[in-house]
Every structure is written in C-alpha cells, then in structure tokens.
A tleap script that builds the chain and sets N, CA, C and O, in Angstrom:
source leaprc.protein.ff14SB
mol = sequence {
  NMET ASN THR LEU ALA ASN VAL VAL ILE ALA
  LEU VAL ALA ALA LEU HIE LEU TRP PHE ALA
  VAL LEU GLU MET PHE LEU TRP ASP LYS PRO
  ALA GLY LEU ARG ALA PHE GLY HIE SER ARG
  GLU SER ALA ALA ALA SER LYS VAL LEU ALA
  ALA ASN GLN GLY LEU TYR ASN VAL PHE LEU
  ALA ALA GLY LEU GLY TRP GLY LEU LEU LEU
  GLY ALA ASP GLY MET PRO VAL LYS ILE PHE
  PHE LEU SER CYS VAL LEU VAL ALA GLY LEU
  PHE GLY ALA ALA THR ALA SER ARG LYS ILE
  LEU PHE VAL GLN ALA LEU PRO ALA ALA LEU
  GLY LEU ALA LEU SER LEU ALA ALA ALA HIE
  CLEU
}
set mol.1.N position { 111.640 35.053 105.938 }
set mol.1.CA position { 110.530 35.689 107.023 }
set mol.1.C position { 110.549 37.134 106.846 }
set mol.1.O position { 109.503 37.779 106.912 }
set mol.2.N position { 111.813 37.747 106.597 }
set mol.2.CA position { 111.555 39.047 106.598 }
set mol.2.C position { 111.053 39.801 105.231 }
set mol.2.O position { 110.823 41.010 105.209 }
set mol.3.N position { 110.920 38.987 104.155 }
set mol.3.CA position { 110.255 39.344 102.896 }
set mol.3.C position { 108.572 39.023 103.188 }
set mol.3.O position { 107.842 39.808 102.584 }
set mol.4.N position { 108.061 38.288 103.781 }
set mol.4.CA position { 107.055 37.692 104.377 }
set mol.4.C position { 106.315 39.001 105.150 }
set mol.4.O position { 105.215 39.466 104.850 }
set mol.5.N position { 107.107 39.414 106.098 }
set mol.5.CA position { 106.807 40.570 107.011 }
set mol.5.C position { 106.681 41.645 106.356 }
set mol.5.O position { 105.792 42.416 106.718 }
set mol.6.N position { 107.489 41.986 105.265 }
set mol.6.CA position { 107.278 43.186 104.833 }
set mol.6.C position { 106.263 43.541 103.768 }
set mol.6.O position { 106.013 44.670 103.347 }
set mol.7.N position { 105.678 42.303 103.372 }
set mol.7.CA position { 104.674 42.106 102.233 }
set mol.7.C position { 103.537 42.497 103.320 }
set mol.7.O position { 102.886 43.514 103.079 }
set mol.8.N position { 103.262 41.798 104.446 }
set mol.8.CA position { 102.248 42.271 105.381 }
set mol.8.C position { 102.333 43.656 105.855 }
set mol.8.O position { 101.317 44.268 106.185 }
set mol.9.N position { 103.461 44.153 105.900 }
set mol.9.CA position { 103.584 45.608 106.310 }
set mol.9.C position { 102.952 46.420 104.960 }
set mol.9.O position { 102.291 47.443 105.139 }
set mol.10.N position { 103.133 46.034 103.964 }
set mol.10.CA position { 103.014 46.851 102.912 }
set mol.10.C position { 101.482 46.684 102.709 }
set mol.10.O position { 100.870 47.522 102.047 }
set mol.11.N position { 100.802 45.528 103.313 }
set mol.11.CA position { 99.336 45.240 103.291 }
set mol.11.C position { 98.643 46.252 104.024 }
set mol.11.O position { 97.666 46.939 103.729 }
set mol.12.N position { 99.468 46.186 105.196 }
set mol.12.CA position { 98.597 46.922 106.325 }
set mol.12.C position { 98.629 48.597 105.690 }
set mol.12.O position { 97.591 49.259 105.729 }
set mol.13.N position { 99.724 49.098 105.202 }
set mol.13.CA position { 99.828 50.481 104.841 }
set mol.13.C position { 98.878 50.760 103.613 }
set mol.13.O position { 98.337 51.854 103.451 }
set mol.14.N position { 98.728 49.758 102.817 }
set mol.14.CA position { 97.838 49.875 101.778 }
set mol.14.C position { 96.106 50.147 102.314 }
set mol.14.O position { 95.269 50.925 101.857 }
set mol.15.N position { 96.011 49.155 103.456 }
set mol.15.CA position { 94.881 49.121 103.991 }
set mol.15.C position { 94.358 50.514 104.780 }
set mol.15.O position { 93.180 50.817 104.970 }
set mol.16.N position { 95.420 51.197 105.146 }
set mol.16.CA position { 95.068 52.447 105.836 }
set mol.16.C position { 95.272 53.534 104.866 }
set mol.16.O position { 94.744 54.597 105.189 }
set mol.17.N position { 95.990 53.515 103.624 }
set mol.17.CA position { 95.485 54.406 102.786 }
set mol.17.C position { 94.110 54.219 102.218 }
set mol.17.O position { 93.546 55.275 101.932 }
set mol.18.N position { 93.335 52.938 101.954 }
set mol.18.CA position { 92.326 52.897 101.710 }
set mol.18.C position { 91.562 53.558 102.355 }
set mol.18.O position { 90.797 54.371 101.836 }
set mol.19.N position { 91.641 53.288 103.829 }
set mol.19.CA position { 90.751 53.742 105.135 }
set mol.19.C position { 90.677 55.229 105.041 }
set mol.19.O position { 89.605 55.814 105.189 }
set mol.20.N position { 91.870 55.890 104.781 }
set mol.20.CA position { 91.933 57.140 104.570 }
set mol.20.C position { 91.169 57.873 103.019 }
set mol.20.O position { 90.672 58.992 102.891 }
set mol.21.N position { 91.283 57.002 102.210 }
set mol.21.CA position { 90.089 57.234 100.938 }
set mol.21.C position { 88.720 57.342 101.492 }
set mol.21.O position { 87.965 58.261 101.172 }
set mol.22.N position { 88.366 56.301 102.412 }
set mol.22.CA position { 87.093 56.165 102.582 }
set mol.22.C position { 86.670 57.229 103.410 }
set mol.22.O position { 85.643 57.851 103.139 }
set mol.23.N position { 87.529 57.558 104.623 }
set mol.23.CA position { 87.013 58.600 105.666 }
set mol.23.C position { 87.194 60.181 104.830 }
set mol.23.O position { 86.425 61.120 105.037 }
set mol.24.N position { 88.092 60.221 104.091 }
set mol.24.CA position { 88.300 61.513 103.620 }
set mol.24.C position { 87.476 61.863 102.374 }
set mol.24.O position { 86.978 62.969 102.163 }
set mol.25.N position { 87.403 60.928 101.678 }
set mol.25.CA position { 86.675 61.614 100.234 }
set mol.25.C position { 85.216 60.699 99.993 }
set mol.25.O position { 84.378 61.024 99.151 }
set mol.26.N position { 85.111 59.749 100.705 }
set mol.26.CA position { 84.013 58.422 100.389 }
set mol.26.C position { 82.974 58.381 101.430 }
set mol.26.O position { 81.938 57.759 101.194 }
set mol.27.N position { 83.203 59.198 102.973 }
set mol.27.CA position { 82.329 59.281 103.943 }
set mol.27.C position { 80.989 59.178 103.631 }
set mol.27.O position { 80.266 58.374 104.219 }
set mol.28.N position { 80.583 59.920 102.757 }
set mol.28.CA position { 79.123 60.457 102.993 }
set mol.28.C position { 78.471 59.863 101.434 }
set mol.28.O position { 77.318 60.034 101.039 }
set mol.29.N position { 79.455 59.211 100.793 }
set mol.29.CA position { 79.161 58.628 99.396 }
set mol.29.C position { 78.758 57.039 99.633 }
set mol.29.O position { 78.875 56.464 100.715 }
set mol.30.N position { 78.203 56.370 98.267 }
set mol.30.CA position { 77.511 55.184 98.848 }
set mol.30.C position { 78.846 53.971 99.369 }
set mol.30.O position { 78.644 52.928 99.993 }
set mol.31.N position { 79.783 54.341 99.035 }
set mol.31.CA position { 80.956 53.133 99.326 }
set mol.31.C position { 81.149 53.586 100.641 }
set mol.31.O position { 81.009 52.685 101.468 }
set mol.32.N position { 81.504 55.006 101.236 }
set mol.32.CA position { 81.596 54.929 102.704 }
set mol.32.C position { 80.324 54.754 103.587 }
set mol.32.O position { 80.466 54.459 104.774 }
set mol.33.N position { 79.287 54.898 103.133 }
set mol.33.CA position { 78.079 54.478 103.860 }
set mol.33.C position { 78.167 53.069 104.125 }
set mol.33.O position { 78.284 52.587 105.252 }
set mol.34.N position { 78.097 52.350 102.922 }
set mol.34.CA position { 78.360 50.917 103.241 }
set mol.34.C position { 79.490 50.456 104.073 }
set mol.34.O position { 79.230 49.598 104.917 }
set mol.35.N position { 80.734 50.898 103.968 }
set mol.35.CA position { 81.769 50.589 104.716 }
set mol.35.C position { 81.368 50.714 106.115 }
set mol.35.O position { 81.209 49.717 106.818 }
set mol.36.N position { 81.206 51.859 106.526 }
set mol.36.CA position { 80.704 51.960 107.892 }
set mol.36.C position { 79.535 52.052 108.544 }
set mol.36.O position { 79.380 52.301 109.740 }
set mol.37.N position { 78.578 51.812 107.592 }
set mol.37.CA position { 76.973 51.703 108.032 }
set mol.37.C position { 76.380 52.828 108.574 }
set mol.37.O position { 75.531 52.674 109.452 }
set mol.38.N position { 76.661 53.846 108.227 }
set mol.38.CA position { 76.128 55.253 108.750 }
set mol.38.C position { 74.996 55.698 107.503 }
set mol.38.O position { 75.060 55.372 106.317 }
set mol.39.N position { 73.935 56.558 108.180 }
set mol.39.CA position { 73.053 57.135 107.460 }
set mol.39.C position { 73.665 58.316 106.752 }
set mol.39.O position { 74.707 58.851 107.131 }
set mol.40.N position { 73.056 58.645 105.843 }
set mol.40.CA position { 73.170 59.983 105.096 }
set mol.40.C position { 73.586 61.133 106.145 }
set mol.40.O position { 74.610 61.799 106.293 }
set mol.41.N position { 72.281 61.072 106.841 }
set mol.41.CA position { 72.470 62.224 107.898 }
set mol.41.C position { 73.195 62.036 108.784 }
set mol.41.O position { 73.442 63.140 109.271 }
set mol.42.N position { 73.914 60.964 109.521 }
set mol.42.CA position { 74.781 60.809 110.329 }
set mol.42.C position { 76.257 61.055 109.684 }
set mol.42.O position { 77.195 61.552 110.309 }
set mol.43.N position { 76.294 60.720 108.636 }
set mol.43.CA position { 77.525 60.947 107.741 }
set mol.43.C position { 77.891 62.299 107.339 }
set mol.43.O position { 79.055 62.696 107.385 }
set mol.44.N position { 76.774 63.111 106.890 }
set mol.44.CA position { 76.871 64.436 106.911 }
set mol.44.C position { 77.412 65.212 108.073 }
set mol.44.O position { 78.292 66.071 108.008 }
set mol.45.N position { 76.732 64.777 109.218 }
set mol.45.CA position { 76.923 65.460 110.604 }
set mol.45.C position { 78.249 65.108 110.884 }
set mol.45.O position { 78.827 65.888 111.640 }
set mol.46.N position { 78.957 64.040 110.437 }
set mol.46.CA position { 80.410 63.520 111.084 }
set mol.46.C position { 81.486 63.767 110.276 }
set mol.46.O position { 82.621 63.551 110.701 }
set mol.47.N position { 81.250 64.297 108.888 }
set mol.47.CA position { 82.118 64.234 107.843 }
set mol.47.C position { 83.396 64.732 108.308 }
set mol.47.O position { 84.375 63.993 108.197 }
set mol.48.N position { 83.539 66.071 108.895 }
set mol.48.CA position { 84.791 66.647 109.129 }
set mol.48.C position { 85.336 65.663 110.245 }
set mol.48.O position { 86.531 65.399 110.118 }
set mol.49.N position { 84.926 65.291 110.918 }
set mol.49.CA position { 85.639 64.401 112.157 }
set mol.49.C position { 86.513 63.237 111.040 }
set mol.49.O position { 87.690 62.889 111.133 }
set mol.50.N position { 85.504 62.812 110.013 }
set mol.50.CA position { 85.943 61.390 109.470 }
set mol.50.C position { 87.082 61.902 108.897 }
set mol.50.O position { 88.083 61.220 109.118 }
set mol.51.N position { 87.258 62.967 108.177 }
set mol.51.CA position { 88.175 63.777 107.285 }
set mol.51.C position { 89.795 63.401 108.212 }
set mol.51.O position { 90.862 62.898 107.860 }
set mol.52.N position { 89.356 63.859 109.301 }
set mol.52.CA position { 90.422 64.377 110.333 }
set mol.52.C position { 91.038 62.819 110.552 }
set mol.52.O position { 92.181 62.557 110.177 }
set mol.53.N position { 90.226 61.873 111.154 }
set mol.53.CA position { 90.647 60.649 111.355 }
set mol.53.C position { 91.329 60.288 110.074 }
set mol.53.O position { 92.479 59.854 110.136 }
set mol.54.N position { 90.685 60.435 108.828 }
set mol.54.CA position { 91.394 59.723 107.474 }
set mol.54.C position { 92.814 60.154 107.571 }
set mol.54.O position { 93.677 59.290 107.413 }
set mol.55.N position { 93.186 61.461 107.828 }
set mol.55.CA position { 94.383 61.988 107.666 }
set mol.55.C position { 95.243 61.247 108.558 }
set mol.55.O position { 96.233 60.839 107.951 }
set mol.56.N position { 95.226 60.931 109.756 }
set mol.56.CA position { 95.616 59.945 110.631 }
set mol.56.C position { 96.209 58.599 110.075 }
set mol.56.O position { 97.318 58.136 110.341 }
set mol.57.N position { 95.117 57.991 109.137 }
set mol.57.CA position { 95.344 56.966 108.855 }
set mol.57.C position { 96.486 56.994 107.408 }
set mol.57.O position { 97.069 55.993 106.993 }
set mol.58.N position { 96.583 58.146 106.916 }
set mol.58.CA position { 97.584 58.720 105.977 }
set mol.58.C position { 98.852 58.489 106.849 }
set mol.58.O position { 99.682 57.637 106.534 }
set mol.59.N position { 98.961 59.161 107.800 }
set mol.59.CA position { 100.338 58.977 108.741 }
set mol.59.C position { 100.736 57.572 109.062 }
set mol.59.O position { 101.915 57.227 108.981 }
set mol.60.N position { 99.716 56.692 109.448 }
set mol.60.CA position { 100.187 55.488 109.959 }
set mol.60.C position { 100.868 54.755 108.781 }
set mol.60.O position { 101.926 54.127 108.811 }
set mol.61.N position { 99.846 55.017 107.495 }
set mol.61.CA position { 100.508 54.201 105.974 }
set mol.61.C position { 101.845 54.817 105.938 }
set mol.61.O position { 102.772 54.032 105.736 }
set mol.62.N position { 102.124 56.021 106.089 }
set mol.62.CA position { 103.231 56.755 105.688 }
set mol.62.C position { 104.493 56.488 106.584 }
set mol.62.O position { 105.606 56.586 106.067 }
set mol.63.N position { 104.380 56.201 107.725 }
set mol.63.CA position { 105.336 55.576 108.721 }
set mol.63.C position { 105.579 54.288 108.256 }
set mol.63.O position { 106.747 53.907 108.169 }
set mol.64.N position { 104.533 53.459 107.903 }
set mol.64.CA position { 104.765 51.941 107.542 }
set mol.64.C position { 105.631 51.971 106.425 }
set mol.64.O position { 106.610 51.226 106.408 }
set mol.65.N position { 105.330 52.930 105.263 }
set mol.65.CA position { 105.995 53.046 104.376 }
set mol.65.C position { 107.508 53.394 104.352 }
set mol.65.O position { 108.344 52.771 103.697 }
set mol.66.N position { 107.762 54.474 105.152 }
set mol.66.CA position { 108.865 54.917 105.443 }
set mol.66.C position { 109.848 53.822 106.244 }
set mol.66.O position { 111.063 53.836 106.050 }
set mol.67.N position { 109.373 53.108 106.934 }
set mol.67.CA position { 110.103 51.947 107.668 }
set mol.67.C position { 110.690 50.735 106.376 }
set mol.67.O position { 111.809 50.224 106.342 }
set mol.68.N position { 109.774 50.553 105.594 }
set mol.68.CA position { 110.022 49.762 104.464 }
set mol.68.C position { 111.232 50.368 103.678 }
set mol.68.O position { 112.300 49.781 103.504 }
set mol.69.N position { 110.959 51.474 103.281 }
set mol.69.CA position { 112.185 52.089 102.557 }
set mol.69.C position { 113.560 52.174 103.470 }
set mol.69.O position { 114.679 52.029 102.977 }
set mol.70.N position { 113.368 52.377 104.582 }
set mol.70.CA position { 114.676 52.134 105.402 }
set mol.70.C position { 115.634 50.759 105.499 }
set mol.70.O position { 116.688 50.539 106.096 }
set mol.71.N position { 114.771 49.926 104.626 }
set mol.71.CA position { 115.487 48.352 104.843 }
set mol.71.C position { 115.566 47.954 106.129 }
set mol.71.O position { 114.682 48.090 106.974 }
set mol.72.N position { 116.752 47.404 106.293 }
set mol.72.CA position { 117.061 46.560 107.388 }
set mol.72.C position { 117.008 47.722 108.735 }
set mol.72.O position { 116.587 47.459 109.861 }
set mol.73.N position { 117.507 48.943 108.311 }
set mol.73.CA position { 117.686 50.027 109.397 }
set mol.73.C position { 115.981 50.480 109.713 }
set mol.73.O position { 115.896 51.254 110.666 }
set mol.74.N position { 114.982 50.208 109.228 }
set mol.74.CA position { 113.739 50.503 109.293 }
set mol.74.C position { 113.185 49.657 110.453 }
set mol.74.O position { 112.272 50.216 111.059 }
set mol.75.N position { 113.509 48.507 110.872 }
set mol.75.CA position { 112.638 47.973 111.904 }
set mol.75.C position { 111.974 48.530 113.159 }
set mol.75.O position { 110.895 48.162 113.624 }
set mol.76.N position { 112.922 49.633 113.715 }
set mol.76.CA position { 112.082 50.092 114.817 }
set mol.76.C position { 111.177 50.936 114.471 }
set mol.76.O position { 110.201 51.147 115.191 }
set mol.77.N position { 111.369 51.550 113.303 }
set mol.77.CA position { 109.974 52.548 112.879 }
set mol.77.C position { 108.747 51.518 112.255 }
set mol.77.O position { 107.606 51.978 112.304 }
set mol.78.N position { 108.914 50.242 111.712 }
set mol.78.CA position { 108.119 49.383 111.549 }
set mol.78.C position { 107.542 48.892 112.596 }
set mol.78.O position { 106.324 48.715 112.569 }
set mol.79.N position { 108.274 48.581 113.701 }
set mol.79.CA position { 107.591 48.067 114.587 }
set mol.79.C position { 106.795 48.968 115.479 }
set mol.79.O position { 105.723 48.579 115.943 }
set mol.80.N position { 107.368 50.381 115.785 }
set mol.80.CA position { 106.651 51.459 116.218 }
set mol.80.C position { 105.214 51.754 115.569 }
set mol.80.O position { 104.266 52.029 116.304 }
set mol.81.N position { 105.092 51.699 114.360 }
set mol.81.CA position { 104.007 52.096 113.408 }
set mol.81.C position { 102.951 50.657 113.467 }
set mol.81.O position { 101.722 50.713 113.427 }
set mol.82.N position { 103.531 49.768 113.539 }
set mol.82.CA position { 102.625 48.492 113.599 }
set mol.82.C position { 102.017 48.490 114.779 }
set mol.82.O position { 100.817 48.218 114.823 }
set mol.83.N position { 102.790 48.815 116.033 }
set mol.83.CA position { 102.306 48.876 117.339 }
set mol.83.C position { 101.108 50.222 117.822 }
set mol.83.O position { 100.389 50.199 118.821 }
set mol.84.N position { 101.166 51.071 117.020 }
set mol.84.CA position { 100.533 52.096 116.608 }
set mol.84.C position { 99.159 51.782 116.244 }
set mol.84.O position { 98.133 52.156 116.812 }
set mol.85.N position { 99.302 50.934 115.072 }
set mol.85.CA position { 98.114 50.488 114.341 }
set mol.85.C position { 97.414 49.414 115.062 }
set mol.85.O position { 96.190 49.377 114.934 }
set mol.86.N position { 98.000 48.522 115.807 }
set mol.86.CA position { 97.416 47.312 116.600 }
set mol.86.C position { 96.757 48.398 117.893 }
set mol.86.O position { 95.580 48.127 118.130 }
set mol.87.N position { 97.170 49.244 118.512 }
set mol.87.CA position { 96.463 50.005 119.331 }
set mol.87.C position { 95.059 50.455 119.362 }
set mol.87.O position { 94.063 50.272 120.062 }
set mol.88.N position { 95.452 51.230 118.140 }
set mol.88.CA position { 94.355 52.100 117.349 }
set mol.88.C position { 93.251 50.731 117.130 }
set mol.88.O position { 92.123 50.583 117.601 }
set mol.89.N position { 93.841 50.056 116.465 }
set mol.89.CA position { 92.771 48.586 116.184 }
set mol.89.C position { 92.060 47.953 117.355 }
set mol.89.O position { 90.862 47.740 117.169 }
set mol.90.N position { 92.481 47.669 118.328 }
set mol.90.CA position { 92.502 47.135 119.649 }
set mol.90.C position { 91.252 48.067 120.276 }
set mol.90.O position { 90.293 47.594 120.887 }
set mol.91.N position { 91.462 49.450 120.004 }
set mol.91.CA position { 90.834 50.645 120.805 }
set mol.91.C position { 89.444 50.522 119.790 }
set mol.91.O position { 88.433 50.142 120.381 }
set mol.92.N position { 89.325 50.761 118.563 }
set mol.92.CA position { 88.510 50.789 117.537 }
set mol.92.C position { 87.419 49.297 117.748 }
set mol.92.O position { 86.195 49.264 117.630 }
set mol.93.N position { 88.139 48.427 118.009 }
set mol.93.CA position { 87.147 47.032 118.339 }
set mol.93.C position { 86.357 47.205 119.353 }
set mol.93.O position { 85.156 46.965 119.228 }
set mol.94.N position { 86.995 47.745 120.785 }
set mol.94.CA position { 86.457 47.934 121.868 }
set mol.94.C position { 85.427 49.044 122.036 }
set mol.94.O position { 84.605 49.076 122.951 }
set mol.95.N position { 85.545 49.951 121.068 }
set mol.95.CA position { 84.898 51.128 121.399 }
set mol.95.C position { 83.770 51.576 120.124 }
set mol.95.O position { 82.824 52.314 120.398 }
set mol.96.N position { 83.954 51.116 118.897 }
set mol.96.CA position { 83.268 51.254 117.567 }
set mol.96.C position { 82.821 50.096 117.219 }
set mol.96.O position { 81.669 49.792 117.528 }
set mol.97.N position { 83.482 49.378 116.641 }
set mol.97.CA position { 82.891 47.971 115.868 }
set mol.97.C position { 83.996 46.867 116.059 }
set mol.97.O position { 85.221 46.986 116.038 }
set mol.98.N position { 83.198 45.744 116.254 }
set mol.98.CA position { 84.349 44.620 116.156 }
set mol.98.C position { 84.905 43.947 115.216 }
set mol.98.O position { 85.737 43.042 115.288 }
set mol.99.N position { 84.254 44.578 114.054 }
set mol.99.CA position { 85.047 44.557 112.726 }
set mol.99.C position { 86.403 44.902 112.597 }
set mol.99.O position { 87.254 44.314 111.930 }
set mol.100.N position { 86.550 46.059 113.398 }
set mol.100.CA position { 87.889 46.685 113.159 }
set mol.100.C position { 88.852 45.760 113.829 }
set mol.100.O position { 90.035 45.876 113.510 }
set mol.101.N position { 88.558 44.972 114.599 }
set mol.101.CA position { 89.470 43.759 115.085 }
set mol.101.C position { 90.168 43.204 114.095 }
set mol.101.O position { 91.387 43.052 114.009 }
set mol.102.N position { 89.283 42.897 113.322 }
set mol.102.CA position { 89.858 41.808 111.878 }
set mol.102.C position { 90.426 42.465 110.839 }
set mol.102.O position { 91.446 42.081 110.266 }
set mol.103.N position { 89.647 43.698 110.500 }
set mol.103.CA position { 90.493 44.675 109.511 }
set mol.103.C position { 91.661 45.355 109.781 }
set mol.103.O position { 92.415 45.580 108.835 }
set mol.104.N position { 92.012 45.796 111.096 }
set mol.104.CA position { 92.893 46.505 111.401 }
set mol.104.C position { 93.938 45.813 112.281 }
set mol.104.O position { 95.120 45.611 112.000 }
set mol.105.N position { 93.357 45.527 113.267 }
set mol.105.CA position { 94.235 45.039 114.535 }
set mol.105.C position { 94.826 43.836 114.149 }
set mol.105.O position { 96.052 43.894 114.054 }
set mol.106.N position { 94.256 42.660 113.876 }
set mol.106.CA position { 94.517 41.443 113.178 }
set mol.106.C position { 96.007 41.594 112.198 }
set mol.106.O position { 97.141 41.234 112.515 }
set mol.107.N position { 95.547 42.253 110.923 }
set mol.107.CA position { 96.923 42.254 110.115 }
set mol.107.C position { 97.873 42.978 110.757 }
set mol.107.O position { 99.003 42.562 110.501 }
set mol.108.N position { 97.838 43.979 111.555 }
set mol.108.CA position { 98.837 44.653 112.248 }
set mol.108.C position { 99.751 43.711 113.342 }
set mol.108.O position { 100.974 43.788 113.457 }
set mol.109.N position { 98.888 42.834 114.090 }
set mol.109.CA position { 99.409 41.831 115.013 }
set mol.109.C position { 100.393 41.184 114.085 }
set mol.109.O position { 101.603 41.365 114.225 }
set mol.110.N position { 99.819 40.333 113.012 }
set mol.110.CA position { 100.623 39.281 112.138 }
set mol.110.C position { 101.479 40.054 111.717 }
set mol.110.O position { 102.571 39.558 111.994 }
set mol.111.N position { 101.664 41.465 110.942 }
set mol.111.CA position { 103.005 41.915 110.664 }
set mol.111.C position { 103.988 42.331 111.673 }
set mol.111.O position { 105.175 42.357 111.349 }
set mol.112.N position { 103.531 42.745 113.174 }
set mol.112.CA position { 104.287 42.822 114.031 }
set mol.112.C position { 105.083 41.663 114.389 }
set mol.112.O position { 106.302 41.726 114.549 }
set mol.113.N position { 104.290 40.445 114.533 }
set mol.113.CA position { 105.134 38.917 114.923 }
set mol.113.C position { 106.099 38.622 114.079 }
set mol.113.O position { 107.232 38.285 114.421 }
set mol.114.N position { 105.552 38.776 112.513 }
set mol.114.CA position { 106.299 38.683 111.408 }
set mol.114.C position { 107.900 39.263 111.597 }
set mol.114.O position { 108.990 38.703 111.488 }
set mol.115.N position { 107.596 40.323 111.853 }
set mol.115.CA position { 108.683 41.390 112.026 }
set mol.115.C position { 109.398 41.189 113.098 }
set mol.115.O position { 110.563 41.583 113.036 }
set mol.116.N position { 109.064 40.716 114.021 }
set mol.116.CA position { 109.875 40.437 115.590 }
set mol.116.C position { 110.533 39.162 115.243 }
set mol.116.O position { 111.745 39.053 115.432 }
set mol.117.N position { 109.785 38.104 114.711 }
set mol.117.CA position { 110.304 36.715 114.527 }
set mol.117.C position { 111.538 37.034 113.282 }
set mol.117.O position { 112.548 36.330 113.314 }
set mol.118.N position { 111.413 38.078 112.234 }
set mol.118.CA position { 112.511 38.195 111.461 }
set mol.118.C position { 113.557 38.728 112.073 }
set mol.118.O position { 114.665 38.272 111.788 }
set mol.119.N position { 113.444 39.852 113.089 }
set mol.119.CA position { 114.527 40.293 113.717 }
set mol.119.C position { 115.385 39.463 114.474 }
set mol.119.O position { 116.594 39.691 114.506 }
set mol.120.N position { 114.770 38.336 115.206 }
set mol.120.CA position { 115.630 37.361 115.947 }
set mol.120.C position { 115.859 36.117 115.197 }
set mol.120.O position { 115.762 35.022 115.750 }
set mol.121.N position { 116.198 36.269 113.793 }
set mol.121.CA position { 116.487 34.963 113.108 }
set mol.121.C position { 117.930 35.448 112.610 }
set mol.121.O position { 118.642 34.692 111.949 }
savepdb mol mol.pdb
quit
C-alpha cells in the first residue's frame, strides 16, 4: 500500500511541476492558452500573476518530493503537502474551473487516502 501511495504522490508532484511550467513559462504560448482557455490578451495581462502562481506549484512539488525522500519519516510531510494540494484544488474548482477538481484535488485526495491507509497498516 505504501508503494502505491508513494507512486501517486510522485505523480501529484510531477503534475505540479507541469502546472508550474505551464504557468511560469508557457502561460501566453499555445500550450498554456489551450490548457487554461485564455485569449492572448488576457494571458498577456495576467502573465506575472500566473508566474507567481507557478512558483507556488513548485513549492508544493518540492514538499511532496521532500516527503518522499524522507522515507517512512516523511509521512507527516507528505500528509501536510497533500492536504495543501487538496485544499488548493477544492478552492480552484469552486472559484476558477471545475476541471481543477479532477486534475488537482482528486489525485491529491487519492494520495492522501492511500498514505493514511498505509500509515495504519
């Protein structure tokens, strides 16, 4: 169970690195425009804010990676950062796009559930 939880956590971390790339470097490029459904004009106007948001995604990915690197001692770190991702995903789904529920909140919830189950085995 722990191995499956760690695989899901690694995938959540990789997703957040990808979100960071989209937000920090590709926001106003075709891939970013497609991913977020923005016009070139709105992307240009919000590029600095998106880059800042992308940096936060790097921190989430780094925290998850740190938890994984700590091994068994990393459980509290993984639970904390998965909880942060889950809350951010729920907030984003409620305020920005329902799609965020599936691409951010659901994977974090799965990783959190698996981690908590593994901790109690």
